[in-house]
Gaussian input, Z-matrix of N, CA and C with variables (Angstrom, degrees):
# hf/3-21g

backbone

0 1
 N
 C     1     B1
 C     2     B2     1     A1
 N     3     B3     2     A2     1     D1
 C     4     B4     3     A3     2     D2
 C     5     B5     4     A4     3     D3
 N     6     B6     5     A5     4     D4
 C     7     B7     6     A6     5     D5
 C     8     B8     7     A7     6     D6
 N     9     B9     8     A8     7     D7
 C    10    B10     9     A9     8     D8
 C    11    B11    10    A10     9     D9
 N    12    B12    11    A11    10    D10
 C    13    B13    12    A12    11    D11
 C    14    B14    13    A13    12    D12
 N    15    B15    14    A14    13    D13
 C    16    B16    15    A15    14    D14
 C    17    B17    16    A16    15    D15
 N    18    B18    17    A17    16    D16
 C    19    B19    18    A18    17    D17
 C    20    B20    19    A19    18    D18
 N    21    B21    20    A20    19    D19
 C    22    B22    21    A21    20    D20
 C    23    B23    22    A22    21    D21
 N    24    B24    23    A23    22    D22
 C    25    B25    24    A24    23    D23
 C    26    B26    25    A25    24    D24
 N    27    B27    26    A26    25    D25
 C    28    B28    27    A27    26    D26
 C    29    B29    28    A28    27    D27
 N    30    B30    29    A29    28    D28
 C    31    B31    30    A30    29    D29
 C    32    B32    31    A31    30    D30
 N    33    B33    32    A32    31    D31
 C    34    B34    33    A33    32    D32
 C    35    B35    34    A34    33    D33
 N    36    B36    35    A35    34    D34
 C    37    B37    36    A36    35    D35
 C    38    B38    37    A37    36    D36
 N    39    B39    38    A38    37    D37
 C    40    B40    39    A39    38    D38
 C    41    B41    40    A40    39    D39
 N    42    B42    41    A41    40    D40
 C    43    B43    42    A42    41    D41
 C    44    B44    43    A43    42    D42
 N    45    B45    44    A44    43    D43
 C    46    B46    45    A45    44    D44
 C    47    B47    46    A46    45    D45
 N    48    B48    47    A47    46    D46
 C    49    B49    48    A48    47    D47
 C    50    B50    49    A49    48    D48
 N    51    B51    50    A50    49    D49
 C    52    B52    51    A51    50    D50
 C    53    B53    52    A52    51    D51
 N    54    B54    53    A53    52    D52
 C    55    B55    54    A54    53    D53
 C    56    B56    55    A55    54    D54
 N    57    B57    56    A56    55    D55
 C    58    B58    57    A57    56    D56
 C    59    B59    58    A58    57    D57
 N    60    B60    59    A59    58    D58
 C    61    B61    60    A60    59    D59
 C    62    B62    61    A61    60    D60
 N    63    B63    62    A62    61    D61
 C    64    B64    63    A63    62    D62
 C    65    B65    64    A64    63    D63
 N    66    B66    65    A65    64    D64
 C    67    B67    66    A66    65    D65
 C    68    B68    67    A67    66    D66
 N    69    B69    68    A68    67    D67
 C    70    B70    69    A69    68    D68
 C    71    B71    70    A70    69    D69
 N    72    B72    71    A71    70    D70
 C    73    B73    72    A72    71    D71
 C    74    B74    73    A73    72    D72
 N    75    B75    74    A74    73    D73
 C    76    B76    75    A75    74    D74
 C    77    B77    76    A76    75    D75
 N    78    B78    77    A77    76    D76
 C    79    B79    78    A78    77    D77
 C    80    B80    79    A79    78    D78
 N    81    B81    80    A80    79    D79
 C    82    B82    81    A81    80    D80
 C    83    B83    82    A82    81    D81
 N    84    B84    83    A83    82    D82
 C    85    B85    84    A84    83    D83
 C    86    B86    85    A85    84    D84
 N    87    B87    86    A86    85    D85
 C    88    B88    87    A87    86    D86
 C    89    B89    88    A88    87    D87
 N    90    B90    89    A89    88    D88
 C    91    B91    90    A90    89    D89
 C    92    B92    91    A91    90    D90
 N    93    B93    92    A92    91    D91
 C    94    B94    93    A93    92    D92
 C    95    B95    94    A94    93    D93
 N    96    B96    95    A95    94    D94
 C    97    B97    96    A96    95    D95
 C    98    B98    97    A97    96    D96
 N    99    B99    98    A98    97    D97
 C   100   B100    99    A99    98    D98
 C   101   B101   100   A100    99    D99
 N   102   B102   101   A101   100   D100
 C   103   B103   102   A102   101   D101
 C   104   B104   103   A103   102   D102
 N   105   B105   104   A104   103   D103
 C   106   B106   105   A105   104   D104
 C   107   B107   106   A106   105   D105
 N   108   B108   107   A107   106   D106
 C   109   B109   108   A108   107   D107
 C   110   B110   109   A109   108   D108
 N   111   B111   110   A110   109   D109
 C   112   B112   111   A111   110   D110
 C   113   B113   112   A112   111   D111
 N   114   B114   113   A113   112   D112
 C   115   B115   114   A114   113   D113
 C   116   B116   115   A115   114   D114
 N   117   B117   116   A116   115   D115
 C   118   B118   117   A117   116   D116
 C   119   B119   118   A118   117   D117
 N   120   B120   119   A119   118   D118
 C   121   B121   120   A120   119   D119
 C   122   B122   121   A121   120   D120
 N   123   B123   122   A122   121   D121
 C   124   B124   123   A123   122   D122
 C   125   B125   124   A124   123   D123
 N   126   B126   125   A125   124   D124
 C   127   B127   126   A126   125   D125
 C   128   B128   127   A127   126   D126
 N   129   B129   128   A128   127   D127
 C   130   B130   129   A129   128   D128
 C   131   B131   130   A130   129   D129
 N   132   B132   131   A131   130   D130
 C   133   B133   132   A132   131   D131
 C   134   B134   133   A133   132   D132
 N   135   B135   134   A134   133   D133
 C   136   B136   135   A135   134   D134
 C   137   B137   136   A136   135   D135
 N   138   B138   137   A137   136   D136
 C   139   B139   138   A138   137   D137
 C   140   B140   139   A139   138   D138
 N   141   B141   140   A140   139   D139
 C   142   B142   141   A141   140   D140
 C   143   B143   142   A142   141   D141
 N   144   B144   143   A143   142   D142
 C   145   B145   144   A144   143   D143
 C   146   B146   145   A145   144   D144
 N   147   B147   146   A146   145   D145
 C   148   B148   147   A147   146   D146
 C   149   B149   148   A148   147   D147
 N   150   B150   149   A149   148   D148
 C   151   B151   150   A150   149   D149
 C   152   B152   151   A151   150   D150
 N   153   B153   152   A152   151   D151
 C   154   B154   153   A153   152   D152
 C   155   B155   154   A154   153   D153
 N   156   B156   155   A155   154   D154
 C   157   B157   156   A156   155   D155
 C   158   B158   157   A157   156   D156
 N   159   B159   158   A158   157   D157
 C   160   B160   159   A159   158   D158
 C   161   B161   160   A160   159   D159
 N   162   B162   161   A161   160   D160
 C   163   B163   162   A162   161   D161
 C   164   B164   163   A163   162   D162
 N   165   B165   164   A164   163   D163
 C   166   B166   165   A165   164   D164
 C   167   B167   166   A166   165   D165
 N   168   B168   167   A167   166   D166
 C   169   B169   168   A168   167   D167
 C   170   B170   169   A169   168   D168
 N   171   B171   170   A170   169   D169
 C   172   B172   171   A171   170   D170
 C   173   B173   172   A172   171   D171
 N   174   B174   173   A173   172   D172
 C   175   B175   174   A174   173   D173
 C   176   B176   175   A175   174   D174
 N   177   B177   176   A176   175   D175
 C   178   B178   177   A177   176   D176
 C   179   B179   178   A178   177   D177
 N   180   B180   179   A179   178   D178
 C   181   B181   180   A180   179   D179
 C   182   B182   181   A181   180   D180
 N   183   B183   182   A182   181   D181
 C   184   B184   183   A183   182   D182
 C   185   B185   184   A184   183   D183
 N   186   B186   185   A185   184   D184
 C   187   B187   186   A186   185   D185
 C   188   B188   187   A187   186   D186
 N   189   B189   188   A188   187   D187
 C   190   B190   189   A189   188   D188
 C   191   B191   190   A190   189   D189
 N   192   B192   191   A191   190   D190
 C   193   B193   192   A192   191   D191
 C   194   B194   193   A193   192   D192
 N   195   B195   194   A194   193   D193
 C   196   B196   195   A195   194   D194
 C   197   B197   196   A196   195   D195
 N   198   B198   197   A197   196   D196
 C   199   B199   198   A198   197   D197
 C   200   B200   199   A199   198   D198
 N   201   B201   200   A200   199   D199
 C   202   B202   201   A201   200   D200
 C   203   B203   202   A202   201   D201
 N   204   B204   203   A203   202   D202
 C   205   B205   204   A204   203   D203
 C   206   B206   205   A205   204   D204

   B1=1.4271
   B2=1.5152
   B3=1.3031
   B4=1.4556
   B5=1.5136
   B6=1.2789
   B7=1.4539
   B8=1.5316
   B9=1.3076
   B10=1.4597
   B11=1.5251
   B12=1.3046
   B13=1.4602
   B14=1.5234
   B15=1.2936
   B16=1.4577
   B17=1.5184
   B18=1.3094
   B19=1.4511
   B20=1.5159
   B21=1.3140
   B22=1.4651
   B23=1.5354
   B24=1.3086
   B25=1.4579
   B26=1.5276
   B27=1.3139
   B28=1.4584
   B29=1.5225
   B30=1.3065
   B31=1.4616
   B32=1.5247
   B33=1.3123
   B34=1.4606
   B35=1.5234
   B36=1.3130
   B37=1.4579
   B38=1.5235
   B39=1.3251
   B40=1.4661
   B41=1.5250
   B42=1.3032
   B43=1.4661
   B44=1.5244
   B45=1.3083
   B46=1.4626
   B47=1.5276
   B48=1.3329
   B49=1.4550
   B50=1.5221
   B51=1.3150
   B52=1.4638
   B53=1.5226
   B54=1.3210
   B55=1.4644
   B56=1.5223
   B57=1.3042
   B58=1.4612
   B59=1.5277
   B60=1.3135
   B61=1.4547
   B62=1.5124
   B63=1.3187
   B64=1.4612
   B65=1.5210
   B66=1.3163
   B67=1.4571
   B68=1.5200
   B69=1.3165
   B70=1.4621
   B71=1.5252
   B72=1.3185
   B73=1.4648
   B74=1.5230
   B75=1.3048
   B76=1.4583
   B77=1.5122
   B78=1.3233
   B79=1.4624
   B80=1.5219
   B81=1.3163
   B82=1.4626
   B83=1.5280
   B84=1.3251
   B85=1.4655
   B86=1.5165
   B87=1.3071
   B88=1.4699
   B89=1.5196
   B90=1.2960
   B91=1.4629
   B92=1.5203
   B93=1.2994
   B94=1.4578
   B95=1.5152
   B96=1.3006
   B97=1.4565
   B98=1.5290
   B99=1.3093
   B100=1.4614
   B101=1.5268
   B102=1.3138
   B103=1.4606
   B104=1.5256
   B105=1.3019
   B106=1.4693
   B107=1.5269
   B108=1.3152
   B109=1.4610
   B110=1.5185
   B111=1.3121
   B112=1.4578
   B113=1.5237
   B114=1.3158
   B115=1.4627
   B116=1.5163
   B117=1.3235
   B118=1.4622
   B119=1.5188
   B120=1.3235
   B121=1.4649
   B122=1.5224
   B123=1.3205
   B124=1.4593
   B125=1.5234
   B126=1.3243
   B127=1.4653
   B128=1.5209
   B129=1.3302
   B130=1.4666
   B131=1.5232
   B132=1.3224
   B133=1.4680
   B134=1.5306
   B135=1.3330
   B136=1.4616
   B137=1.5265
   B138=1.3246
   B139=1.4647
   B140=1.5277
   B141=1.3306
   B142=1.4641
   B143=1.5195
   B144=1.3257
   B145=1.4673
   B146=1.5247
   B147=1.3227
   B148=1.4626
   B149=1.5288
   B150=1.3294
   B151=1.4638
   B152=1.5252
   B153=1.3242
   B154=1.4683
   B155=1.5248
   B156=1.3291
   B157=1.4690
   B158=1.5256
   B159=1.3282
   B160=1.4627
   B161=1.5258
   B162=1.3288
   B163=1.4663
   B164=1.5266
   B165=1.3334
   B166=1.4660
   B167=1.5230
   B168=1.3191
   B169=1.4649
   B170=1.5221
   B171=1.3226
   B172=1.4641
   B173=1.5253
   B174=1.3345
   B175=1.4691
   B176=1.5272
   B177=1.3228
   B178=1.4676
   B179=1.5259
   B180=1.3237
   B181=1.4551
   B182=1.5197
   B183=1.3320
   B184=1.4642
   B185=1.5285
   B186=1.3241
   B187=1.4707
   B188=1.5292
   B189=1.3125
   B190=1.4630
   B191=1.5179
   B192=1.3176
   B193=1.4625
   B194=1.5274
   B195=1.3330
   B196=1.4675
   B197=1.5231
   B198=1.3170
   B199=1.4681
   B200=1.5206
   B201=1.3329
   B202=1.4674
   B203=1.5182
   B204=1.3239
   B205=1.4596
   B206=1.5051
   A1=109.20
   A2=113.28
   A3=120.29
   A4=112.02
   A5=113.17
   A6=120.67
   A7=110.19
   A8=116.56
   A9=121.30
   A10=110.06
   A11=115.33
   A12=120.46
   A13=108.17
   A14=115.64
   A15=119.17
   A16=110.27
   A17=115.81
   A18=122.62
   A19=107.44
   A20=118.03
   A21=118.99
   A22=110.63
   A23=116.57
   A24=121.31
   A25=109.02
   A26=114.46
   A27=121.49
   A28=108.04
   A29=116.10
   A30=120.08
   A31=108.49
   A32=116.21
   A33=121.93
   A34=108.80
   A35=115.85
   A36=121.32
   A37=107.49
   A38=116.25
   A39=120.21
   A40=109.53
   A41=116.87
   A42=120.41
   A43=111.34
   A44=116.74
   A45=121.33
   A46=107.58
   A47=117.51
   A48=121.07
   A49=113.03
   A50=116.99
   A51=121.34
   A52=109.30
   A53=115.07
   A54=119.63
   A55=109.04
   A56=115.99
   A57=123.82
   A58=113.93
   A59=116.52
   A60=120.79
   A61=115.61
   A62=118.40
   A63=122.18
   A64=109.32
   A65=116.08
   A66=121.25
   A67=108.68
   A68=116.62
   A69=120.82
   A70=108.99
   A71=116.85
   A72=121.68
   A73=108.44
   A74=116.15
   A75=121.46
   A76=112.17
   A77=115.51
   A78=120.63
   A79=113.07
   A80=118.28
   A81=119.71
   A82=110.19
   A83=117.08
   A84=121.98
   A85=112.41
   A86=115.92
   A87=120.57
   A88=108.99
   A89=116.63
   A90=120.33
   A91=110.51
   A92=114.41
   A93=122.34
   A94=107.65
   A95=116.51
   A96=118.34
   A97=107.88
   A98=118.52
   A99=121.36
   A100=115.71
   A101=119.05
   A102=120.86
   A103=108.95
   A104=116.71
   A105=124.80
   A106=113.62
   A107=118.39
   A108=121.01
   A109=114.39
   A110=118.42
   A111=121.37
   A112=114.32
   A113=118.79
   A114=120.38
   A115=112.93
   A116=117.69
   A117=121.06
   A118=110.45
   A119=117.14
   A120=120.52
   A121=111.26
   A122=116.99
   A123=120.16
   A124=111.74
   A125=117.59
   A126=120.39
   A127=110.63
   A128=116.72
   A129=120.57
   A130=110.95
   A131=116.23
   A132=120.10
   A133=110.44
   A134=117.33
   A135=120.72
   A136=111.18
   A137=117.32
   A138=120.69
   A139=110.26
   A140=117.18
   A141=121.16
   A142=112.07
   A143=116.71
   A144=120.44
   A145=111.20
   A146=116.33
   A147=120.33
   A148=110.32
   A149=117.53
   A150=121.22
   A151=110.77
   A152=117.58
   A153=121.50
   A154=111.25
   A155=116.52
   A156=120.66
   A157=111.27
   A158=116.64
   A159=119.82
   A160=111.09
   A161=117.34
   A162=121.08
   A163=110.56
   A164=117.28
   A165=120.81
   A166=110.61
   A167=117.14
   A168=120.80
   A169=110.97
   A170=117.01
   A171=120.81
   A172=109.81
   A173=117.12
   A174=120.92
   A175=111.62
   A176=116.97
   A177=121.87
   A178=112.79
   A179=117.53
   A180=121.26
   A181=114.39
   A182=117.52
   A183=121.27
   A184=109.62
   A185=117.62
   A186=118.39
   A187=109.25
   A188=117.03
   A189=120.72
   A190=112.72
   A191=118.07
   A192=120.51
   A193=112.70
   A194=117.69
   A195=119.32
   A196=110.53
   A197=116.21
   A198=120.90
   A199=111.08
   A200=117.58
   A201=121.04
   A202=109.69
   A203=115.36
   A204=120.16
   A205=107.74
   D1=145.75
   D2=178.44
   D3=-90.95
   D4=-172.17
   D5=179.91
   D6=-69.41
   D7=142.95
   D8=177.38
   D9=-68.99
   D10=147.91
   D11=174.29
   D12=-145.07
   D13=172.64
   D14=-179.59
   D15=-134.89
   D16=157.77
   D17=179.14
   D18=-120.81
   D19=121.29
   D20=-179.92
   D21=-68.18
   D22=130.90
   D23=179.69
   D24=-87.31
   D25=83.08
   D26=-177.20
   D27=-119.91
   D28=131.88
   D29=177.33
   D30=-98.25
   D31=124.82
   D32=177.79
   D33=-121.37
   D34=137.43
   D35=178.41
   D36=-127.38
   D37=132.69
   D38=178.97
   D39=-59.47
   D40=133.49
   D41=-178.98
   D42=-67.67
   D43=-25.54
   D44=178.42
   D45=-132.30
   D46=111.02
   D47=-176.96
   D48=-101.01
   D49=-11.90
   D50=179.65
   D51=-139.57
   D52=136.31
   D53=173.72
   D54=-158.59
   D55=126.85
   D56=169.33
   D57=39.84
   D58=58.58
   D59=175.84
   D60=85.54
   D61=4.45
   D62=178.15
   D63=-115.95
   D64=138.91
   D65=178.69
   D66=-132.84
   D67=128.02
   D68=175.92
   D69=-86.85
   D70=136.53
   D71=175.03
   D72=-133.00
   D73=165.24
   D74=177.29
   D75=62.36
   D76=-145.38
   D77=-176.74
   D78=-67.80
   D79=-13.17
   D80=173.40
   D81=-71.72
   D82=-29.78
   D83=-178.94
   D84=-91.68
   D85=-33.08
   D86=-177.53
   D87=-158.11
   D88=146.62
   D89=-179.65
   D90=-94.85
   D91=155.10
   D92=173.83
   D93=-132.89
   D94=143.98
   D95=174.07
   D96=-73.51
   D97=158.13
   D98=-170.59
   D99=-80.87
   D100=15.39
   D101=178.98
   D102=-60.92
   D103=125.11
   D104=177.91
   D105=63.26
   D106=13.29
   D107=175.53
   D108=61.19
   D109=34.83
   D110=-175.16
   D111=-78.84
   D112=-15.40
   D113=-177.65
   D114=-57.29
   D115=-51.42
   D116=-179.90
   D117=-65.70
   D118=-44.51
   D119=-179.20
   D120=-57.79
   D121=-47.63
   D122=-178.89
   D123=-70.07
   D124=-33.70
   D125=176.97
   D126=-63.65
   D127=-43.44
   D128=177.87
   D129=-64.93
   D130=-39.31
   D131=178.39
   D132=-63.31
   D133=-45.17
   D134=178.82
   D135=-62.41
   D136=-41.08
   D137=178.88
   D138=-63.60
   D139=-39.81
   D140=177.55
   D141=-64.71
   D142=-42.37
   D143=177.93
   D144=-64.26
   D145=-41.33
   D146=177.86
   D147=-62.60
   D148=-43.55
   D149=178.91
   D150=-60.89
   D151=-40.94
   D152=178.39
   D153=-63.32
   D154=-43.97
   D155=179.62
   D156=-65.04
   D157=-41.30
   D158=179.31
   D159=-66.51
   D160=-41.02
   D161=178.45
   D162=-63.00
   D163=-42.11
   D164=178.44
   D165=-63.58
   D166=-40.56
   D167=179.26
   D168=-63.40
   D169=-41.17
   D170=178.61
   D171=-63.77
   D172=-44.48
   D173=178.96
   D174=-60.68
   D175=-36.28
   D176=-177.58
   D177=-88.32
   D178=-0.44
   D179=178.64
   D180=75.47
   D181=19.41
   D182=178.71
   D183=-79.65
   D184=139.57
   D185=173.55
   D186=-67.79
   D187=134.10
   D188=-175.15
   D189=-63.69
   D190=-23.23
   D191=-179.63
   D192=-87.07
   D193=3.02
   D194=-178.42
   D195=-77.97
   D196=158.75
   D197=178.21
   D198=-73.25
   D199=-13.85
   D200=177.89
   D201=-63.98
   D202=-40.84
   D203=179.89
   D204=-71.93

């Protein structure tokens, strides 16, 4: 075993998550501490939800840059 270390449990959220056609998701938008390895899982879930919303917008003829999406 190596030397003990600690991870500060601090929640950080990007002050700007959307700008001019760009959207931050996952750990780029907000940090998670590594308890139970949820960072990757939640990032993949957010990416999947975003893909679903974008696909629905395309099917409905919504412009992807609209606030509806």
